[in-house]
DSSP file (Angstrom, degrees, kcal/mol; ACC not computed):
  #  RESIDUE AA STRUCTURE BP1 BP2  ACC     N-H-->O    O-->H-N    N-H-->O    O-->H-N    TCO  KAPPA ALPHA  PHI   PSI    X-CA   Y-CA   Z-CA
    1    1 A X              0   0    0      0, 0.0     3,-0.1     0, 0.0     0, 0.0   0.000 360.0 360.0 360.0 134.4  151.3  109.9  183.0
    2    2 A X        -     0   0    0      1,-0.1     2,-0.0     0, 0.0     0, 0.0  -0.238 360.0 -80.1 -67.2 158.6  152.0  106.3  184.3
    3    3 A X        -     0   0    0      1,-0.1    -1,-0.1    41,-0.0     2,-0.1  -0.321  50.7-150.0 -62.9 141.9  150.1  103.5  182.7
    4    4 A X        -     0   0    0      1,-0.1     2,-0.3    -3,-0.1    40,-0.2  -0.255  30.5 -68.4-100.3-170.9  146.6  102.9  184.0
    5    5 A X  E     -A   43   0A   0     38,-2.0    38,-3.0    -2,-0.1     2,-0.4  -0.647  46.3-129.4 -80.2 132.9  144.4   99.9  184.4
    6    6 A X  E     -A   42   0A   0     -2,-0.3     2,-0.3    36,-0.2    36,-0.2  -0.722  32.8-179.6 -85.4 133.7  143.1   98.3  181.2
    7    7 A X  E     -A   41   0A   0     34,-2.7    34,-3.1    -2,-0.4     2,-0.7  -0.950  30.7-133.5-131.1 150.4  139.4   97.8  181.1
    8    8 A X  E     -A   40   0A   0     -2,-0.3   146,-3.8    32,-0.2     2,-0.3  -0.941  34.5-160.2 -99.5 116.9  136.9   96.3  178.7
    9    9 A X  E     -AB  39 153A   0     30,-3.0    30,-1.8    -2,-0.7     2,-0.5  -0.749  15.4-152.8 -98.9 144.8  134.0   98.8  178.5
   10   10 A X  E     -AB  38 152A   0    142,-3.1   142,-2.3    -2,-0.3     2,-0.6  -0.983  15.6-169.0-113.1 120.8  130.5   98.3  177.4
   11   11 A X  E     -AB  37 151A   0     26,-3.1    26,-2.3    -2,-0.5     2,-0.5  -0.940   3.5-174.4-114.9 116.4  129.0  101.5  176.0
   12   12 A X  E     -AB  36 150A   0    138,-2.8   138,-2.7    -2,-0.6     2,-0.5  -0.949   2.9-172.7-116.1 123.5  125.3  101.5  175.3
   13   13 A X  E     -AB  35 149A   0     22,-3.1    22,-2.9    -2,-0.5     2,-0.5  -0.958   1.6-170.5-114.9 129.4  123.6  104.4  173.7
   14   14 A X  E     -AB  34 148A   0    134,-2.8   134,-2.3    -2,-0.5     2,-0.5  -0.987   3.3-165.9-122.5 127.2  119.8  104.5  173.5
   15   15 A X  E     -AB  33 147A   0     18,-2.6    18,-2.5    -2,-0.5     2,-0.7  -0.954  11.0-167.5-115.1 128.4  118.1  107.2  171.4
   16   16 A X  E     - B   0 146A   0    130,-3.5   130,-2.7    -2,-0.5    16,-0.1  -0.909  26.9-147.6-110.6  98.8  114.4  107.9  171.6
   17   17 A X  E     - B   0 145A   0     -2,-0.7   128,-0.2    14,-0.3     3,-0.2  -0.119  25.3 -85.7 -66.3 164.9  113.8  110.1  168.6
   18   18 A X  S    S-     0   0    0    126,-0.7     2,-0.3     1,-0.2    -1,-0.1  -0.169  76.6 -56.8 -58.6 164.3  111.3  112.9  168.4
   19   19 A X  S    S+     0   0    0     -3,-0.1     2,-0.5    11,-0.1    -1,-0.2  -0.246  72.2 169.2 -51.1 105.4  107.8  111.9  167.4
   20   20 A X    >   -     0   0    0     -2,-0.3     3,-1.7    -3,-0.2    -3,-0.0  -0.990  32.6-146.1-125.3 125.1  108.4  110.2  164.0
   21   21 A X  G >  S+     0   0    0     -2,-0.5     3,-1.0     1,-0.3    -1,-0.1   0.849  98.8  53.1 -56.5 -38.9  105.6  108.2  162.4
   22   22 A X  G 3  S+     0   0    0      1,-0.2    -1,-0.3     0, 0.0     0, 0.0   0.480 104.1  58.0 -80.9   1.1  107.9  105.7  160.8
   23   23 A X  G <  S+     0   0    0     -3,-1.7     8,-2.5     2,-0.1     2,-0.3   0.075  88.4  97.6-115.3  20.8  109.6  104.9  164.2
   24   24 A X  B <   -K   30   0B   0     -3,-1.0     6,-0.2     6,-0.2     2,-0.1  -0.810  66.3-126.2-116.4 152.7  106.5  103.8  166.1
   25   25 A X    >   -     0   0    0      4,-2.2     3,-2.0    -2,-0.3    -2,-0.1  -0.271  44.9 -91.7 -80.1 177.2  104.9  100.5  167.0
   26   26 A X  T 3  S+     0   0    0      1,-0.3    -1,-0.1     2,-0.1    -2,-0.0   0.797 129.8  57.5 -60.7 -27.3  101.3   99.7  166.2
   27   27 A X  T 3  S-     0   0    0      2,-0.1    -1,-0.3     1,-0.0    -3,-0.0   0.475 121.5-109.5 -82.3  -1.0  100.4  101.0  169.7
   28   28 A X  S <  S+     0   0    0     -3,-2.0     2,-0.2     1,-0.3    -2,-0.1   0.575  70.3 145.2  86.6  10.2  102.0  104.4  168.8
   29   29 A X        -     0   0    0      1,-0.1    -4,-2.2    -5,-0.0    -1,-0.3  -0.498  55.4-104.6 -80.6 151.9  105.0  103.8  171.1
   30   30 A X  B     -K   24   0B   0     -6,-0.2     2,-0.7    -2,-0.2    -6,-0.2  -0.533  24.8-139.6 -73.0 138.9  108.5  105.1  170.2
   31   31 A X        -     0   0    0     -8,-2.5   -14,-0.3    -2,-0.2    -1,-0.0  -0.900  23.1-140.9 -96.0 107.8  111.0  102.5  169.0
   32   32 A X        -     0   0    0     -2,-0.7     2,-0.6   -16,-0.1   -16,-0.2  -0.310   6.1-129.0 -69.7 156.2  114.3  103.4  170.5
   33   33 A X  E     -A   15   0A   0    -18,-2.5   -18,-2.6     2,-0.0     2,-0.5  -0.941  27.0-164.0-103.4 120.3  117.5  103.0  168.6
   34   34 A X  E     -A   14   0A   0     -2,-0.6     2,-0.5   -20,-0.2   -20,-0.2  -0.918  10.6-178.8-112.6 126.4  120.1  101.0  170.6
   35   35 A X  E     -A   13   0A   0    -22,-2.9   -22,-3.1    -2,-0.5     2,-0.4  -0.988   3.9-176.1-125.9 123.3  123.8  100.9  169.8
   36   36 A X  E     +A   12   0A   0     -2,-0.5     2,-0.3   -24,-0.2   -24,-0.2  -0.961   5.2 173.5-120.0 136.7  126.1   98.9  172.0
   37   37 A X  E     -A   11   0A   0    -26,-2.3   -26,-3.1    -2,-0.4     2,-0.4  -0.990  21.2-145.9-137.9 150.6  129.9   98.7  171.6
   38   38 A X  E     +A   10   0A   0     -2,-0.3     2,-0.3   -28,-0.2   -28,-0.2  -0.952  25.0 172.9-114.0 135.9  132.7   97.2  173.5
   39   39 A X  E     -A    9   0A   0    -30,-1.8   -30,-3.0    -2,-0.4     2,-0.5  -0.949  34.3-118.4-137.7 156.8  136.1   99.0  173.6
   40   40 A X  E     -A    8   0A   0     -2,-0.3    15,-0.5   -32,-0.2     2,-0.3  -0.852  42.5-178.2 -93.3 128.6  139.4   98.5  175.4
   41   41 A X  E     -A    7   0A   0    -34,-3.1   -34,-2.7    -2,-0.5     2,-0.5  -0.875  29.3-127.9-129.8 158.9  140.1  101.5  177.6
   42   42 A X  E     -AC   6  53A   0     11,-2.5    11,-2.2    -2,-0.3     2,-0.4  -0.936  29.2-156.4-105.2 133.5  142.7  102.8  179.9
   43   43 A X  E     +AC   5  52A   0    -38,-3.0   -38,-2.0    -2,-0.5     2,-0.3  -0.897  15.6 172.9-115.5 137.8  141.4  103.8  183.4
   44   44 A X  E     - C   0  51A   0      7,-2.1     7,-2.9    -2,-0.4     2,-0.4  -0.965  15.1-161.1-134.3 151.8  143.0  106.3  185.9
   45   45 A X  E     + C   0  50A   0     -2,-0.3   118,-0.7     5,-0.2     2,-0.4  -0.958  21.9 164.3-134.6 119.2  141.7  107.7  189.1
   46   46 A X  E >   - C   0  49A   0      3,-2.3     3,-2.4    -2,-0.4   116,-0.1  -0.998  63.6 -12.8-139.9 131.9  143.3  110.9  190.4
   47   47 A X  T 3  S-     0   0    0     -2,-0.4     3,-0.1     1,-0.3    -1,-0.1   0.836 128.0 -51.5  49.5  41.1  142.3  113.4  193.0
   48   48 A X  T 3  S+     0   0    0      1,-0.2    25,-0.5    24,-0.0     2,-0.4   0.473 114.0 115.2  79.3   1.9  138.8  111.9  193.1
   49   49 A X  E <   -CD  46  72A   0     -3,-2.4    -3,-2.3    23,-0.1     2,-0.4  -0.887  55.8-145.1-106.5 138.3  138.2  112.1  189.4
   50   50 A X  E     -CD  45  71A   0     21,-3.0    21,-2.8    -2,-0.4     2,-0.4  -0.844  18.5-167.8 -99.3 134.0  137.8  109.0  187.2
   51   51 A X  E     -CD  44  70A   0     -7,-2.9    -7,-2.1    -2,-0.4     2,-0.4  -0.978  10.9-171.6-127.0 138.6  139.2  109.0  183.7
   52   52 A X  E     -CD  43  69A   0     17,-2.2    17,-2.4    -2,-0.4     2,-0.4  -0.991   3.5-171.5-123.8 136.8  138.7  106.7  180.7
   53   53 A X  E     +CD  42  68A   0    -11,-2.2   -11,-2.5    -2,-0.4     2,-0.3  -0.998  22.7 140.5-126.7 129.1  140.8  107.0  177.5
   54   54 A X  E     - D   0  67A   0     13,-2.2    13,-3.5    -2,-0.4     2,-0.3  -0.986  41.5-123.9-159.6 164.4  139.9  104.9  174.4
   55   55 A X  E     + D   0  66A   0    -15,-0.5     2,-0.3    -2,-0.3    11,-0.2  -0.875  30.8 176.2-111.4 148.7  139.7  104.9  170.6
   56   56 A X  E     - D   0  65A   0      9,-2.3     9,-3.4    -2,-0.3     2,-0.7  -0.985  33.4-119.9-149.1 156.7  136.5  104.1  168.7
   57   57 A X        -     0   0    0     -2,-0.3     2,-0.4     7,-0.2     7,-0.1  -0.904  30.7-151.0 -98.6 113.9  135.2  104.0  165.2
   58   58 A X    >   -     0   0    0     -2,-0.7     3,-2.4     5,-0.5     2,-0.1  -0.712  28.1-103.2 -87.1 131.0  132.3  106.4  164.9
   59   59 A X  T 3  S+     0   0    0     -2,-0.4     3,-0.1     1,-0.3    -1,-0.1  -0.317 107.4  16.2 -55.0 127.2  129.7  105.5  162.3
   60   60 A X  T 3  S+     0   0    0      1,-0.3     2,-0.3    -2,-0.1    -1,-0.3   0.288  98.6 118.1  93.0 -11.6  130.1  107.6  159.3
   61   61 A X    <   -     0   0    0     -3,-2.4    -1,-0.3     1,-0.1     4,-0.1  -0.694  61.8-141.3 -93.1 144.4  133.5  108.8  160.2
   62   62 A X  S    S+     0   0    0     -2,-0.3     2,-0.3    -3,-0.1    -1,-0.1   0.768  82.2  21.8 -74.3 -24.7  136.5  108.0  157.9
   63   63 A X  S    S-     0   0    0     -5,-0.1    -5,-0.5     1,-0.0    20,-0.2  -0.885  92.3 -79.6-139.9 168.4  138.9  107.4  160.8
   64   64 A X        -     0   0    0     -2,-0.3     2,-0.3    -7,-0.1    -7,-0.2  -0.277  39.3-139.8 -67.3 151.6  139.0  106.5  164.5
   65   65 A X  E     -D   56   0A   0     -9,-3.4    -9,-2.3    17,-0.1     2,-0.5  -0.858   8.1-131.1-112.4 151.0  138.3  109.0  167.2
   66   66 A X  E     -DE  55  81A   0     15,-2.6    15,-3.0    -2,-0.3     2,-0.4  -0.874  27.8-164.4 -97.8 130.6  140.1  109.4  170.5
   67   67 A X  E     -DE  54  80A   0    -13,-3.5   -13,-2.2    -2,-0.5     2,-0.4  -0.944  12.2-171.9-122.6 138.0  137.7  109.7  173.5
   68   68 A X  E     -DE  53  79A   0     11,-2.5    11,-2.9    -2,-0.4     2,-0.5  -0.999   5.4-168.5-126.2 129.6  138.3  110.9  177.0
   69   69 A X  E     -DE  52  78A   0    -17,-2.4   -17,-2.2    -2,-0.4     2,-0.5  -0.982   0.9-169.7-120.2 130.5  135.7  110.6  179.7
   70   70 A X  E     -DE  51  77A   0      7,-2.5     7,-2.7    -2,-0.5     2,-0.5  -0.980   2.1-170.8-120.1 128.4  136.0  112.3  183.1
   71   71 A X  E     +DE  50  76A   0    -21,-2.8   -21,-3.0    -2,-0.5     2,-0.4  -0.978  12.5 165.6-119.2 118.8  133.7  111.6  186.0
   72   72 A X  E >   -DE  49  75A   0      3,-2.3     3,-1.8    -2,-0.5     2,-0.4  -0.962  67.2 -44.7-133.6 115.1  134.0  113.9  189.0
   73   73 A X  T 3  S-     0   0    0    -25,-0.5   -25,-0.0    -2,-0.4     0, 0.0  -0.526 123.4 -25.9  64.5-120.4  131.2  113.8  191.5
   74   74 A X  T 3  S+     0   0    0     -2,-0.4    18,-0.6    -3,-0.1     2,-0.5  -0.033 117.6  99.8-115.3  27.8  128.0  113.8  189.5
   75   75 A X  E <   -EF  72  91A   0     -3,-1.8    -3,-2.3    16,-0.1     2,-0.5  -0.962  51.0-167.6-116.9 130.7  129.5  115.6  186.4
   76   76 A X  E     -EF  71  90A   0     14,-2.3    14,-3.1    -2,-0.5     2,-0.5  -0.972   2.2-166.2-118.3 129.5  130.6  113.7  183.3
   77   77 A X  E     -EF  70  89A   0     -7,-2.7    -7,-2.5    -2,-0.5     2,-0.6  -0.972   2.2-168.9-113.5 122.9  132.7  115.3  180.6
   78   78 A X  E     -EF  69  88A   0     10,-3.1    10,-3.1    -2,-0.5     2,-0.5  -0.958   6.5-177.8-113.1 118.3  133.0  113.5  177.3
   79   79 A X  E     -EF  68  87A   0    -11,-2.9   -11,-2.5    -2,-0.6     2,-0.4  -0.967   2.3-172.7-122.1 118.4  135.7  114.9  175.0
   80   80 A X  E     -EF  67  86A   0      6,-3.3     6,-1.5    -2,-0.5     2,-0.4  -0.947   3.9-165.0-116.0 130.6  136.1  113.3  171.5
   81   81 A X  E     +E   66   0A   0    -15,-3.0   -15,-2.6    -2,-0.4     2,-0.3  -0.959  47.4  59.9-116.6 131.6  138.9  114.2  169.2
   82   82 A X  S >  S-     0   0    0     -2,-0.4     3,-1.3   -17,-0.2   -17,-0.1  -0.966 103.3 -31.0 149.2-162.3  138.8  113.3  165.5
   83   83 A X  T 3  S+     0   0    0     -2,-0.3    -1,-0.1     1,-0.3   -18,-0.1   0.750 140.3  34.1 -63.0 -25.1  136.7  113.9  162.4
   84   84 A X  T 3  S+     0   0    0      2,-0.1    -1,-0.3    -3,-0.0    19,-0.1  -0.378  91.1 165.8-122.8  54.2  133.5  114.2  164.5
   85   85 A X    <   +     0   0    0     -3,-1.3    16,-1.6    15,-0.1     2,-0.3  -0.334   1.7 144.8 -76.4 152.9  135.0  115.8  167.5
   86   86 A X  E     -F   80   0A   0     -6,-1.5    -6,-3.3    14,-0.2     2,-0.4  -0.962  39.8-127.5-169.3 167.7  133.0  117.5  170.3
   87   87 A X  E     -F   79   0A   0     12,-0.5     2,-0.4    -2,-0.3    -8,-0.2  -0.995  25.1-173.5-127.7 122.4  133.0  118.1  174.1
   88   88 A X  E     -F   78   0A   0    -10,-3.1   -10,-3.1    -2,-0.4     2,-0.5  -0.974   6.5-162.1-120.8 130.3  129.8  117.3  175.9
   89   89 A X  E     -F   77   0A   0     -2,-0.4     2,-0.5   -12,-0.2   -12,-0.2  -0.950   3.8-164.0-114.2 127.6  129.3  118.1  179.6
   90   90 A X  E     +F   76   0A   0    -14,-3.1   -14,-2.3    -2,-0.5     2,-0.3  -0.953  22.0 151.9-116.0 117.9  126.5  116.3  181.6
   91   91 A X  E >   -FG  75  94A   0     -2,-0.5     3,-2.5     3,-0.5    22,-0.4  -0.945  50.3-104.5-145.3 122.1  125.4  117.7  184.9
   92   92 A X  T 3  S+     0   0    0    -18,-0.6    22,-0.2    -2,-0.3    23,-0.1  -0.142 102.1   4.2 -50.6 130.5  121.8  117.2  186.2
   93   93 A X  T 3  S+     0   0    0     20,-2.2     2,-0.5     1,-0.1    -1,-0.3   0.410 107.0 104.8  78.6  -1.2  119.7  120.3  185.9
   94   94 A X  B <   -G   91   0A   0     -3,-2.5    19,-0.7    19,-0.2    -3,-0.5  -0.956  60.3-145.6-115.8 122.1  122.3  122.3  184.0
   95   95 A X  E     -H  112   0A   0     -2,-0.5     2,-0.4    17,-0.2    17,-0.2  -0.595  16.0-168.6 -80.2 143.1  122.1  123.0  180.3
   96   96 A X  E     -H  111   0A   0     15,-2.2    15,-4.1    -2,-0.3     2,-0.4  -0.987  11.8-145.3-130.9 143.8  125.3  123.1  178.2
   97   97 A X  E     +H  110   0A   0     -2,-0.4     2,-0.3    13,-0.2    13,-0.2  -0.877  25.1 173.2-108.4 139.7  125.8  124.3  174.7
   98   98 A X  E     -H  109   0A   0     11,-2.8    11,-2.9    -2,-0.4     2,-0.5  -0.980  35.9-118.1-144.6 154.3  128.4  122.6  172.5
   99   99 A X  E     -H  108   0A   0     -2,-0.3     2,-0.6     9,-0.2   -12,-0.5  -0.845  31.8-161.7 -90.0 129.8  129.6  122.5  168.9
  100  100 A X  E     -H  107   0A   0      7,-3.0     7,-1.9    -2,-0.5     2,-0.3  -0.949   8.6-142.5-120.3 112.3  129.0  119.0  167.5
  101  101 A X  E     +H  106   0A   0    -16,-1.6     2,-0.3    -2,-0.6     5,-0.2  -0.567  25.8 171.0 -76.5 133.2  131.0  118.1  164.4
  102  102 A X  E >   -H  105   0A   0      3,-1.5     3,-1.8    -2,-0.3   -17,-0.1  -0.858  51.0-100.4-129.0 167.1  129.2  116.0  161.8
  103  103 A X  T 3  S+     0   0    0     -2,-0.3     3,-0.1     1,-0.3    -2,-0.0   0.724 125.0  51.5 -60.1 -17.5  130.2  114.9  158.2
  104  104 A X  T 3  S-     0   0    0      1,-0.4    -1,-0.3     0, 0.0     2,-0.2   0.388 124.0 -83.8-101.1   2.4  127.8  117.7  157.1
  105  105 A X  E <   -H  102   0A   0     -3,-1.8    -3,-1.5     2,-0.0    -1,-0.4  -0.744  65.6 -32.4 126.7-176.2  129.2  120.5  159.2
  106  106 A X  E     -H  101   0A   0     -2,-0.2     2,-0.4    -5,-0.2    -5,-0.2  -0.588  46.6-163.5 -83.2 138.7  129.0  121.9  162.7
  107  107 A X  E     -H  100   0A   0     -7,-1.9    -7,-3.0    -2,-0.3     2,-0.7  -0.951  16.4-137.6-115.2 141.4  125.8  121.8  164.7
  108  108 A X  E     -H   99   0A   0     -2,-0.4    32,-0.5    -9,-0.2     2,-0.4  -0.907  33.2-175.2 -95.9 116.6  125.1  123.9  167.8
  109  109 A X  E     -H   98   0A   0    -11,-2.9   -11,-2.8    -2,-0.7     2,-0.5  -0.894  22.3-145.0-118.0 143.3  123.5  121.6  170.3
  110  110 A X  E     -HI  97 138A   0     28,-3.0    28,-2.1    -2,-0.4     2,-0.6  -0.915  14.7-152.1-102.6 130.0  122.0  122.2  173.7
  111  111 A X  E     -HI  96 137A   0    -15,-4.1   -15,-2.2    -2,-0.5     2,-0.7  -0.916  10.1-172.2-104.7 118.6  122.5  119.4  176.2
  112  112 A X  E     -HI  95 136A   0     24,-2.7    24,-2.2    -2,-0.6     2,-0.5  -0.914  13.0-155.1-112.7 104.4  119.8  119.2  178.9
  113  113 A X  E     - I   0 135A   0    -19,-0.7   -20,-2.2    -2,-0.7    22,-0.3  -0.670  17.0-178.4 -87.3 125.3  120.9  116.5  181.4
  114  114 A X  E     -     0   0A   0     20,-2.7     2,-0.3    -2,-0.5    21,-0.2   0.871  68.7  -8.2 -85.5 -42.0  118.0  114.9  183.3
  115  115 A X  E     - I   0 134A   0     19,-1.7    19,-2.4   -23,-0.1     2,-0.4  -0.992  44.0-159.3-156.9 150.6  120.2  112.7  185.5
  116  116 A X  E     - I   0 133A   0     -2,-0.3     2,-0.5    17,-0.2    17,-0.2  -0.986  25.8-176.3-126.3 116.1  123.7  111.4  186.1
  117  117 A X  E     - I   0 132A   0     15,-2.9    15,-2.7    -2,-0.4     2,-0.3  -0.958  20.8-140.4-122.9 123.6  123.7  108.2  188.0
  118  118 A X  E     - I   0 131A   0     -2,-0.5    13,-0.3    13,-0.2    12,-0.1  -0.633   8.1-148.8 -77.4 139.4  126.8  106.3  189.2
  119  119 A X  S    S+     0   0    0     11,-1.7     2,-0.4    10,-0.3    11,-0.2   0.710  88.2  52.7 -82.1 -19.0  126.3  102.5  188.9
  120  120 A X  S    S-     0   0    0      9,-0.6     5,-0.1    10,-0.6    -1,-0.1  -0.965  73.2-153.5-113.7 133.6  128.5  101.9  192.0
  121  121 A X        +     0   0    0     -2,-0.4     2,-0.1     3,-0.0    -1,-0.1   0.583  62.2 110.0 -83.9  -9.6  127.6  103.8  195.1
  122  122 A X    >   -     0   0    0      1,-0.1     3,-0.5     7,-0.1    -2,-0.1  -0.461  67.3-140.4 -66.0 136.3  131.1  103.8  196.5
  123  123 A X  T 3  S+     0   0    0      1,-0.2   -50,-0.2    -2,-0.1    -1,-0.1   0.878  92.9  12.9 -64.3 -38.1  132.7  107.2  196.4
  124  124 A X  T 3  S+     0   0    0     38,-0.0    38,-0.5     5,-0.0    -1,-0.2  -0.513  79.6 178.3-142.0  69.9  136.1  106.0  195.3
  125  125 A X    <   -     0   0    0     -3,-0.5    37,-0.4     2,-0.2     4,-0.1  -0.143  44.1-105.9 -69.0 170.8  136.1  102.4  194.2
  126  126 A X  S    S+     0   0    0     35,-0.2    33,-1.3    31,-0.1     2,-0.3   0.101  98.7  18.5 -85.6  22.8  139.2  100.6  192.9
  127  127 A X  S    S-     0   0    0     30,-0.2    -2,-0.2    31,-0.1    30,-0.1  -0.960 111.6 -39.6-169.7-177.1  138.0  100.8  189.3
  128  128 A X        -     0   0    0     -2,-0.3    25,-0.3    28,-0.2    -2,-0.1  -0.375  46.4-152.5 -59.6 125.2  135.5  102.6  187.0
  129  129 A X        -     0   0    0     -2,-0.1    -9,-0.6    -4,-0.1   -10,-0.3   0.599  34.5-126.1 -78.9  -8.2  132.3  103.0  188.9
  130  130 A X        -     0   0    0    -11,-0.2   -11,-1.7   -12,-0.1   -10,-0.6   0.244  23.8-140.6  76.0 152.3  130.2  103.0  185.8
  131  131 A X  E     -IJ 118 151A   0     20,-1.9    20,-2.5   -13,-0.3     2,-0.4  -0.998  12.6-156.9-151.1 147.9  127.6  105.7  184.9
  132  132 A X  E     -IJ 117 150A   0    -15,-2.7   -15,-2.9    -2,-0.3     2,-0.4  -0.995  16.1-169.5-125.7 124.3  124.2  106.1  183.4
  133  133 A X  E     -IJ 116 149A   0     16,-2.8    16,-2.3    -2,-0.4     2,-0.5  -0.957   7.1-167.4-117.4 129.8  123.3  109.5  181.8
  134  134 A X  E     +IJ 115 148A   0    -19,-2.4   -20,-2.7    -2,-0.4   -19,-1.7  -0.976  28.4 148.2-116.2 123.2  119.8  110.5  180.7
  135  135 A X  E     -IJ 113 147A   0     12,-2.3    12,-3.3    -2,-0.5     2,-0.4  -0.951  39.2-131.3-151.3 165.3  119.7  113.6  178.5
  136  136 A X  E     -IJ 112 146A   0    -24,-2.2   -24,-2.7    -2,-0.3     2,-0.4  -0.953  16.0-150.3-119.8 142.2  118.0  115.5  175.8
  137  137 A X  E     -IJ 111 145A   0      8,-2.3     7,-3.3    -2,-0.4     8,-1.2  -0.937  15.2-175.0-111.3 137.3  119.6  117.2  172.8
  138  138 A X  E     -IJ 110 143A   0    -28,-2.1   -28,-3.0    -2,-0.4     2,-0.5  -0.975  13.1-160.7-130.2 146.0  118.1  120.3  171.1
  139  139 A X  E >  S- J   0 142A   0      3,-2.7     3,-1.8    -2,-0.4   -30,-0.1  -0.981  82.6 -18.7-125.5 116.2  119.2  122.2  168.0
  140  140 A X  T 3  S-     0   0    0    -32,-0.5    -1,-0.1    -2,-0.5     3,-0.1   0.886 129.0 -51.4  53.9  42.4  117.8  125.7  167.8
  141  141 A X  T 3  S+     0   0    0      1,-0.2     2,-0.4   -31,-0.0    -1,-0.3   0.402 115.3 115.0  80.5  -4.0  115.1  125.0  170.3
  142  142 A X  E <  S- J   0 139A   0     -3,-1.8    -3,-2.7     1,-0.0    -1,-0.2  -0.854  71.9-114.0-102.3 133.3  113.9  121.9  168.5
  143  143 A X  E     - J   0 138A   0     -2,-0.4    -5,-0.3    -5,-0.2  -125,-0.1  -0.445  26.1-175.6 -65.3 129.6  114.3  118.4  170.2
  144  144 A X  E     -     0   0A   0     -7,-3.3  -126,-0.7     1,-0.4     2,-0.3   0.768  61.3 -61.7 -89.8 -35.5  116.7  116.2  168.4
  145  145 A X  E     -BJ  17 137A   0     -8,-1.2    -8,-2.3  -128,-0.2     2,-0.4  -0.896  42.4 -93.7 165.8 167.1  116.0  113.3  170.7
  146  146 A X  E     -BJ  16 136A   0   -130,-2.7  -130,-3.5    -2,-0.3     2,-0.3  -0.855  46.5-167.4-101.5 139.9  116.0  111.8  174.2
  147  147 A X  E     -BJ  15 135A   0    -12,-3.3   -12,-2.3    -2,-0.4     2,-0.4  -0.937  23.1-165.5-136.0 151.4  119.1  109.7  175.1
  148  148 A X  E     -BJ  14 134A   0   -134,-2.3  -134,-2.8    -2,-0.3     2,-0.4  -0.993  11.6-171.0-128.1 136.2  120.4  107.3  177.6
  149  149 A X  E     -BJ  13 133A   0    -16,-2.3   -16,-2.8    -2,-0.4     2,-0.5  -0.990   1.8-174.5-130.0 122.3  124.2  106.5  177.8
  150  150 A X  E     -BJ  12 132A   0   -138,-2.7  -138,-2.8    -2,-0.4     2,-0.5  -0.977   2.0-175.8-120.3 124.2  125.5  103.7  180.0
  151  151 A X  E     +BJ  11 131A   0    -20,-2.5   -20,-1.9    -2,-0.5     2,-0.3  -0.964  16.4 162.6-123.0 113.8  129.3  103.2  180.3
  152  152 A X  E     -B   10   0A   0   -142,-2.3  -142,-3.1    -2,-0.5     2,-0.3  -0.948  36.4-120.4-132.8 150.4  130.2  100.2  182.4
  153  153 A X  E     -B    9   0A   0     -2,-0.3     3,-0.4   -25,-0.3  -144,-0.2  -0.719  13.9-154.6 -90.9 142.2  133.4   98.1  182.9
  154  154 A X  S    S+     0   0    0   -146,-3.8  -145,-0.1    -2,-0.3    -1,-0.1   0.439  82.7  56.7 -96.1   0.0  133.1   94.5  182.0
  155  155 A X  S    S-     0   0    0      1,-0.4    -1,-0.2  -147,-0.3  -146,-0.1   0.127  97.2-121.0-121.1  24.1  135.8   93.1  184.2
  156  156 A X        -     0   0    0     -3,-0.4     2,-0.6     1,-0.1    -1,-0.4  -0.256  50.2 -54.9  70.9-164.2  135.0   94.2  187.8
  157  157 A X        +     0   0    0    -30,-0.1   -30,-0.2     1,-0.1   -31,-0.1  -0.944  67.9 139.5-122.7 114.4  137.4   96.3  189.7
  158  158 A X        +     0   0    0     -2,-0.6   -31,-0.1   -32,-0.1    -1,-0.1  -0.215  49.6  84.9-140.4  43.3  140.9   95.0  190.2
  159  159 A X  S    S-     0   0    0    -33,-1.3     2,-0.3     1,-0.2   -32,-0.1  -0.064  80.5 -34.1-124.1-140.9  143.1   98.1  189.8
  160  160 A X        -     0   0    0      1,-0.1    -1,-0.2    -2,-0.1     2,-0.1  -0.653  57.8-111.6 -93.9 143.5  144.5  101.0  191.7
  161  161 A X        -     0   0    0     -2,-0.3     2,-0.2     1,-0.1  -116,-0.2  -0.397  40.6 -98.9 -69.4 148.9  142.7  102.8  194.5
  162  162 A X              0   0    0    -38,-0.5  -116,-0.2   -37,-0.4    -1,-0.1  -0.521 360.0 360.0 -67.9 131.0  141.6  106.3  193.8
  163  163 A X              0   0    0   -118,-0.7  -117,-0.1    -2,-0.2    -1,-0.1   0.407 360.0 360.0-113.8 360.0  144.0  108.8  195.2
């Protein structure tokens, strides 16, 4: 595959844990856990699908993981290879089950996607359109947490047109 466009990505993950007493304000509201990271990624757009490839250091993992994100229409596929590898598919209204590797072993998680929103309304922009995903994770029918994931490019769009 030919070299793609280099992008600086900002990846923001927000977790709203299940009702936990030690994670609430005085008013009883949930305190979200927010993790933001910036990574350098390679971007491609082929046949109407947007792809990102990057490496990242996952907290608790002994080595870096390789991550591929594919956005086609309103479906996002996040595939991570490494010590904490997994494949997560996000599609509004469709639950998906996945094996999620942790340092303590495999978990079977159900992904219930509430919404997948493109941050750019153009169908085929000349760069990563950005995406916001809102979803819930469950393990054996028990809520693990509510999540938001926002993946945006920090340098605008100055690359190749989607073909």
